[in-house]
Structures are given as structure tokens and as C-alpha cells.
C-alpha positions as CSV (number, residue, x, y, z in Angstrom):
1,M,70.4,-20.5,111.0
2,K,68.0,-19.7,107.9
3,R,68.9,-16.0,108.5
4,V,72.6,-16.6,108.5
5,V,73.0,-18.5,105.2
6,P,72.0,-15.4,103.0
7,I,74.5,-13.2,104.9
8,L,77.3,-15.7,104.6
9,A,76.5,-15.9,100.8
10,C,76.6,-12.1,100.5
11,L,80.1,-12.1,102.2
12,M,81.3,-15.0,99.9
13,L,79.9,-12.9,96.8
14,S,81.5,-9.8,98.1
15,T,85.1,-11.1,98.7
16,P,86.5,-10.8,95.2
17,A,85.2,-7.4,94.7
18,Y,86.7,-6.4,98.0
19,A,90.0,-7.9,97.0
20,Q,89.9,-6.0,93.8
21,F,89.1,-2.7,95.6
22,G,92.0,-3.4,97.9
23,S,94.5,-4.0,95.0
24,L,93.3,-0.7,93.5
25,L,94.1,0.9,96.8
26,H,97.5,-0.5,97.0
27,K,98.3,0.5,93.6
28,A,97.0,4.2,94.4
29,E,99.3,4.1,97.3
30,Q,102.2,3.1,95.2
31,I,101.6,5.9,92.8
32,G,101.3,8.3,95.6
33,Q,104.6,7.0,97.0
34,A,106.2,7.3,93.7
35,K,104.9,11.0,93.2
36,Q,106.3,11.8,96.7
37,T,109.6,10.3,95.8
38,L,109.9,12.5,92.9
39,D,108.5,15.6,94.7
40,D,111.0,15.1,97.3
41,L,113.9,14.3,94.9
42,T,117.1,16.3,95.5
43,I,119.9,16.0,92.8
44,T,123.3,17.3,94.2
45,R,125.3,19.7,92.0
46,Q,127.7,16.8,91.1
47,E,124.9,14.7,90.3
48,E,123.3,17.1,88.0
49,I,126.6,17.8,86.3
50,Q,127.0,14.1,85.7
51,L,123.3,13.8,84.5
52,G,124.1,16.6,81.9
53,Q,127.1,14.8,80.7
54,Q,125.0,11.7,80.0
55,V,122.4,13.7,78.2
56,S,125.0,15.6,76.3
57,A,126.7,12.5,75.2
58,K,123.3,11.3,73.5
59,I,122.9,14.7,71.9
60,R,126.2,14.7,70.4
61,Q,125.9,11.1,69.2
62,R,122.6,12.2,67.6
63,F,123.7,15.3,65.7
64,G,127.6,15.0,65.6
65,V,129.9,18.2,66.5
66,V,131.5,20.7,64.4
67,Q,135.2,20.0,64.7
68,D,136.2,23.6,64.5
69,P,138.0,25.3,67.6
70,A,137.7,28.7,66.2
71,V,134.0,28.8,66.1
72,T,133.6,26.8,69.0
73,K,135.8,29.3,71.1
74,Y,133.8,32.3,69.7
75,V,130.5,30.7,70.8
76,T,132.1,29.7,74.2
77,E,133.3,33.3,74.9
78,V,129.7,34.7,74.3
79,G,128.2,32.0,76.4
80,L,130.8,32.2,79.3
81,L,130.2,36.0,79.7
82,L,126.3,35.3,79.9
83,A,126.7,32.3,82.2
84,K,128.7,34.4,84.7
85,E,125.8,36.9,84.8
86,S,123.3,33.9,85.6
87,S,122.3,32.8,88.9
88,R,124.8,29.8,88.8
89,P,128.1,31.1,87.6
90,D,130.1,28.5,89.2
91,L,128.9,25.5,87.1
92,P,131.5,24.1,84.6
93,W,129.6,25.8,81.6
94,Q,130.5,24.1,78.3
95,F,129.3,25.1,74.8
96,V,129.0,22.7,72.0
97,V,128.4,23.5,68.2
98,L,126.5,20.6,66.7
99,D,126.9,19.5,63.3
100,T,123.6,19.9,61.6
101,D,121.8,22.1,59.4
102,G,118.6,22.2,61.5
103,V,117.8,25.3,63.6
104,N,118.1,24.1,67.3
105,A,119.5,24.5,70.4
106,F,119.5,22.2,73.7
107,A,120.4,22.9,77.3
108,A,121.6,19.7,79.3
109,P,121.5,19.9,83.0
110,G,124.8,20.9,84.8
111,G,125.7,23.5,82.3
112,I,126.2,22.0,78.7
113,V,124.6,24.3,76.1
114,H,124.4,22.9,72.6
115,I,123.6,25.1,69.6
116,T,123.4,24.0,66.0
117,R,125.3,25.4,63.0
118,G,121.9,25.8,61.4
119,A,120.9,28.1,64.2
120,L,124.1,30.0,63.8
121,G,123.4,30.4,60.1
122,L,120.0,31.9,60.8
123,I,121.4,34.3,63.6
124,H,122.5,37.7,62.2
125,N,124.5,39.2,65.0
126,E,126.3,38.5,68.3
127,A,123.3,40.0,70.3
128,E,120.9,37.4,68.8
129,L,123.3,34.7,69.6
130,A,123.6,36.1,73.2
131,G,119.8,36.1,73.4
132,V,119.5,32.4,72.2
133,L,122.4,31.2,74.6
134,G,120.9,33.1,77.3
135,H,117.8,31.5,76.9
136,E,119.3,28.0,77.1
137,I,121.5,29.0,80.1
138,T,118.4,30.1,82.0
139,H,116.9,26.6,81.4
140,V,120.0,25.2,83.3
141,A,120.3,27.9,85.9
142,H,116.6,27.6,86.8
143,K,116.8,23.9,86.8
144,H,113.8,23.5,84.3
145,T,114.6,20.1,83.3
146,V,114.7,18.6,86.8
147,D,111.4,20.4,87.6
148,A,109.8,19.2,84.3
149,I,110.8,15.6,85.3
150,R,108.9,16.2,88.8
151,K,105.9,17.2,86.8
152,N,105.8,14.5,84.5
153,R,103.1,11.9,85.1
154,L,104.5,9.1,83.1
155,V,107.7,9.3,85.2
156,K,105.8,9.2,88.2
157,L,103.9,6.2,87.2
158,G,107.2,4.4,86.2
159,T,108.9,5.1,89.5
160,Q,106.8,2.5,91.4
161,E,109.4,-0.1,91.2
162,A,112.4,2.3,91.1
163,T,111.8,4.1,94.4
164,K,113.7,1.3,96.3
165,D,116.9,1.7,94.2
166,R,118.2,5.5,93.7
167,S,120.5,4.4,90.9
168,V,117.4,2.8,88.8
169,L,115.4,5.9,89.7
170,L,118.1,8.4,88.5
171,G,118.6,6.0,85.3
172,L,114.9,6.7,84.5
173,I,115.2,10.3,85.1
174,A,118.3,10.5,82.8
175,D,116.3,8.9,79.9
176,K,113.4,11.1,80.4
177,A,115.7,14.2,80.5
178,Y,117.1,13.4,77.3
179,D,113.8,13.0,75.7
180,M,112.6,16.2,77.1
181,V,115.7,18.2,76.2
182,L,115.7,16.7,72.6
183,E,111.8,17.7,72.2
184,N,112.3,21.1,74.0
185,A,109.5,19.8,76.3
186,F,109.3,22.6,78.6
187,D,106.1,24.2,79.8
188,R,104.7,27.7,79.2
189,G,106.0,29.0,82.2
190,D,109.5,27.8,81.8
191,E,109.8,29.0,78.2
192,L,108.6,32.5,79.4
193,D,111.1,32.4,82.2
194,A,113.9,31.3,79.8
195,D,113.0,34.1,77.4
196,K,113.2,36.6,80.2
197,G,116.4,35.3,81.3
198,G,117.8,35.5,77.7
199,V,116.9,39.1,77.6
200,E,118.2,40.0,81.1
201,L,121.7,38.4,80.7
202,A,122.1,39.8,77.2
203,G,121.2,43.4,78.4
204,R,123.5,43.3,81.5
205,L,126.5,42.7,79.0
206,G,125.5,45.7,76.9
207,Y,123.7,43.8,74.0
208,A,120.5,44.9,72.4
209,P,118.1,43.1,74.9
210,G,115.4,42.8,72.2
211,A,117.7,41.1,69.6
212,L,116.2,37.7,70.7
213,A,112.8,38.9,69.3
214,D,114.6,39.9,66.0
215,F,115.7,36.2,65.8
216,L,112.3,34.9,66.8
217,T,110.6,36.9,64.1
218,R,113.0,35.5,61.6
219,L,112.3,32.0,62.8
220,D,108.6,32.4,62.8
221,A,108.6,33.7,59.2
222,R,110.7,30.7,58.2
223,N,108.4,28.3,59.9
224,K,105.1,29.9,58.9
225,D,103.9,27.0,56.8
226,M,104.9,24.3,59.3
227,Q,102.1,22.1,60.8
228,L,104.4,19.9,62.6
229,P,106.6,20.3,65.8
230,N,110.0,21.7,64.4
231,G,113.0,22.3,66.5
232,L,114.1,25.4,68.3
233,F,111.4,27.3,70.4
234,R,108.6,24.9,68.9
235,T,106.7,24.5,72.2
236,H,103.9,26.9,73.4
237,P,103.5,29.8,74.1
238,A,103.1,30.8,70.5
239,T,106.1,32.5,69.1
240,Q,104.2,35.7,68.3
241,E,103.2,35.9,72.0
242,R,106.8,35.4,72.9
243,I,108.1,38.1,70.6
244,E,105.7,40.6,71.9
245,R,106.7,39.8,75.5
246,I,110.5,40.1,74.6
247,R,110.0,43.5,73.2
248,A,107.8,44.7,76.1
249,L,110.6,43.3,78.5
250,A,113.3,45.1,76.4
251,G,111.2,48.3,76.2
252,S,113.1,51.3,75.0
253,K,116.6,49.9,76.2
254,T,119.1,49.9,73.5
255,G,122.5,48.1,73.1
256,A,125.2,46.8,70.7
257,L,124.4,44.3,68.1
258,V,128.1,43.5,67.4
259,A,127.3,42.3,63.9
260,A,130.8,42.8,62.4
261,R,132.4,40.4,65.0
262,Y,129.8,37.9,64.6
263,A,130.3,37.9,60.6
264,A,134.0,37.5,61.2
265,N,133.8,34.6,63.3
266,V,130.7,32.7,61.9
267,S,130.1,32.3,58.1
268,Y,127.4,29.7,58.0
269,K,124.5,30.5,55.9
270,E,120.8,29.6,56.3
271,T,119.6,26.3,55.0
272,P,116.1,26.6,53.7
273,L,113.6,24.1,55.3
274,A,113.3,22.2,52.0
275,G,117.0,21.8,51.9
276,I,117.5,20.2,55.2
277,A,118.4,16.6,54.9
278,T,116.7,14.4,57.4
279,V,116.8,11.0,59.0
280,V,114.1,8.4,59.1
281,D,112.8,5.8,61.6
282,G,115.2,2.9,61.7
283,S,118.1,4.5,60.3
284,A,121.3,2.6,61.3
285,G,123.3,5.5,62.6
286,L,121.4,8.7,63.1
287,A,124.4,10.7,63.6
288,G,124.8,10.6,59.9
289,S,127.2,8.8,57.7
290,G,128.8,11.9,56.1
291,S,128.2,15.8,56.6
292,G,125.3,17.0,58.5
293,S,123.7,18.6,55.6
294,G,123.4,18.4,51.8
295,S,126.8,19.8,51.3
296,T,129.7,17.6,50.7
297,D,131.6,18.9,53.8
298,G,129.7,19.6,57.0
299,Q,132.5,22.1,58.1
300,E,133.1,24.1,54.8
301,N,130.8,26.8,55.9
302,G,132.2,26.9,59.6
303,G,134.4,29.5,61.3
304,K,137.3,31.2,59.5
305,K,139.7,28.3,60.4
306,K,139.1,24.7,59.7
307,A,140.6,22.2,62.4
308,E,141.8,18.7,62.4
309,S,139.2,16.3,63.7
310,S,139.7,15.7,67.5
311,K,139.5,12.0,68.9
312,E,137.0,11.1,71.4
313,Q,138.6,10.2,74.6
314,P,137.2,7.3,76.6
315,P,134.9,8.4,79.4
316,K,136.3,8.6,82.7
317,K,134.8,6.5,85.4
318,K,132.7,8.6,87.7
319,K,132.2,8.1,91.6
320,G,129.0,8.4,93.3
321,F,125.7,6.8,93.8
322,G,125.9,5.2,90.2
323,L,125.1,7.7,87.5
324,A,128.2,6.3,86.0
325,S,126.2,3.2,85.5
326,L,123.7,5.0,83.3
327,E,125.9,4.6,80.4
328,A,124.0,1.4,79.3
329,S,120.8,3.1,79.5
330,L,121.7,6.1,77.3
331,K,122.3,4.0,74.2
332,P,123.7,5.7,71.0
333,E,120.8,6.8,68.7
334,S,122.1,4.2,66.2
335,Q,120.9,1.5,68.7
336,S,117.5,3.2,69.5
337,A,116.4,4.7,66.4
338,Q,112.8,3.9,67.2
339,V,113.0,6.1,70.4
340,S,114.2,9.4,68.8
341,A,114.2,9.0,65.0
342,S,112.6,11.6,62.7
343,G,110.2,12.5,59.9
344,G,106.7,11.7,59.4
345,A,106.3,8.7,61.5
346,R,107.0,10.8,64.5
347,G,105.3,13.8,63.2
348,V,108.2,16.2,63.5
349,G,109.5,18.9,61.3
350,P,113.0,18.9,59.4
351,D,114.7,21.0,62.0
352,R,114.0,18.4,64.8
353,A,114.7,15.6,62.1
354,A,117.8,16.9,60.6
355,K,120.5,14.7,59.9
356,G,123.6,15.1,62.0
357,G,127.4,14.9,61.2
358,P,129.5,12.0,61.8
359,N,131.9,12.9,64.9
360,P,130.4,13.2,68.3
361,A,133.8,14.2,69.9
362,V,133.9,17.2,72.1
363,V,135.9,20.1,70.8
364,T,137.9,21.3,73.9
365,V,138.9,25.2,74.0
366,T,140.6,27.2,76.6
367,V,139.4,30.8,77.4
368,T,141.5,32.9,79.8
369,A,140.1,35.5,82.2
370,A,142.2,38.1,80.1
371,E,140.6,36.9,76.9
372,L,137.2,37.0,78.3
373,A,137.9,40.5,79.6
374,T,138.9,41.7,76.2
375,F,136.1,40.0,74.5
376,R,133.5,41.6,76.9
377,A,135.3,45.1,76.1
378,G,134.4,44.5,72.4
379,I,130.6,44.5,73.0
380,T,130.2,48.2,73.6
381,G,133.3,49.1,71.9
């Protein structure tokens, strides 16, 4: 019996440690299951479209939309031609001009591409616009946002409780997708792939394939003194590396710039970084209370025609596994300023922190097949 006592004492002392070890194993198993859930996650085409609509609604709430059908139709015509050359021409592609001086562009899943009037002001010709839109279209066509979600460690950890409920899981994905799109949080491979796509799509239509590099060179010079993350193409790889790769991809191929048509449809001017009005953490209404810039009229430098503001239509209820229920999780920026506000507190530059316009309503335009064919013919003259 004397020998048994020490053994029993040892077992008693070991029990808490064993329980703790078992708890750690259980947590590791949960994390592994969550990772597998994301790795195996398949989002249908319709689910992706609905997800993109939710993300776009938040982007439009954040920056506002230029209420000008003329400039919207012009950007849409360029975008649709590119999208039809992509690997996913059948998506319901939509192109939105955001009402802000910041230079930026955002690709929401499902085919909604946003570009700011600040970016349009920095762009000099239609070939450069095609390169930028082609870059964003490639992000959508190659499902970079969904893939980035799968790679995100924080999302994997957060899915431990969500794996039992698909609508909860997709709600988590919608929130993270918005954050990633807003921050241009794609990895090096995705950005290079999107650059390649922008060059190839533009080239297929007869545009100068290296024009995207011209725009990036101008953007790089504009941002040369920036030490903070700042809007469009701010992510790695370094801009100079991307410029060199784009020029190498373009090689000796030539094409049209279509500068005259661009100037006839877009009259925005570049706003220097120092002149961009920004919003700050805690702002009550990050979409802005007036124009999206320091000007008195956010549309006065827009397309040749000014349009009456359109009214936001109430969103239609969507069917499916529950993505429509994500409305509550995708709160307007005015209600979640701490999440995606700007300025020094978050360490972002003026393009990312730029103030937006007051109207988030989508501007609906119609482009017929005949109009698109005529527009395409005008690329090469």
C-alpha cells in the first residue's frame, strides 16, 4: 500500500494539467474544423452576386455616388467591353463612379466595379481607364476576394462558432470582404495577376496595353512622399516593380490611347493630395454632408452633362440561404465609424481617408448591343 499512495498522488496532481491539455487539443480541433470549413467553402454564383451587392452598398454609403448618367454610361461602356473579354462575361457587370476626390477603385464580388472621380481625374486617356478597370475586373473574374477570405487567419479563428450556421458564416465573410475590398487587401500574387489581366483585356480591345503603367507611373510620382497606406494600388508588390512587369508584358505591342474621346466625356481634374478633404474617426456620417471634395459642388467637374439626382430605391428582398439577412451586419459607415474611419488614428493616407459625397444611390444606365459595337469600333478608329 505504501507504494500505491505516491502513484495516486501523482495522478491527482496530473489531472488538472491533463484537463488543460485536453482543452487545448479541443480548441485546436475546432480551429482545424473552421479552417477546413473555409477551405471547402463553395459560394454559388447567385450568392456571390448577393454578397457583392452588400459590399457595394457599404462602399457607396462610404463614398457616395456621382449622380451623372453621362459619365456613368461612358465608364460602363469601357467596362462592359473589357468584362465581355474576361473569363466571366456572363456576370451582371455594373460600374459605379464614386463621388470623392480620393484616387481609388474597388471591385466587389459578383461584378460590381467602383472607380472614384479622383481616379478619373488622374487618368489621362481611355487606354489608362481600360487598364485600371481591367485590373479590377480581373479581381472579380478570378475570385480574388473569396480566395483571400479563405487565406485569412482571423476569419478562420472567427468561424469556430459560425460553422454550424451557414448564414452566420456568410455574414462573417461579408463583413470581412468589405474590409478587404476597402483596404485593397490582396496579396502579391493576386495584384500581379490583376495587373496582367488589365494589360491583356485592354490589349484585346485594341488599347495600348502598356497604358496602365503610364497611369501607375503618374500615381507613384504623386505618392512619392507618402509614408502611410494610400488608396489605389497601395498594396505590395511595390509600384515600381509592377510598372516594370506591366511594360514587360506589353512588350513592343502598340495600341490606341483614345485620349480625345476620354477628354470629351470626362472633365475631372486631379486634386493634389494636400487638397483632398478627409474624414476622421467618429465622424457622424462618413459619406459626407456636402460634396465629396473641397469644391462647392461634387458634380461640377463631372461629365459634359449634369443630371438630376436619382432616388435610392428600397432594396428588394432576396431569396436563398440568408444573405439577405446580412443587411443588419453591413451597417452604414455613419453607424460604424470606428471600423472604417480615416486619418492618422488608423494610419491611412488621404486617398483612403477621402471624404465622400452625400448620395449613395445607384445611377442606372442602359447600353444596347448596337451602342457597344459602335463604341468598340471607335477604339481603333
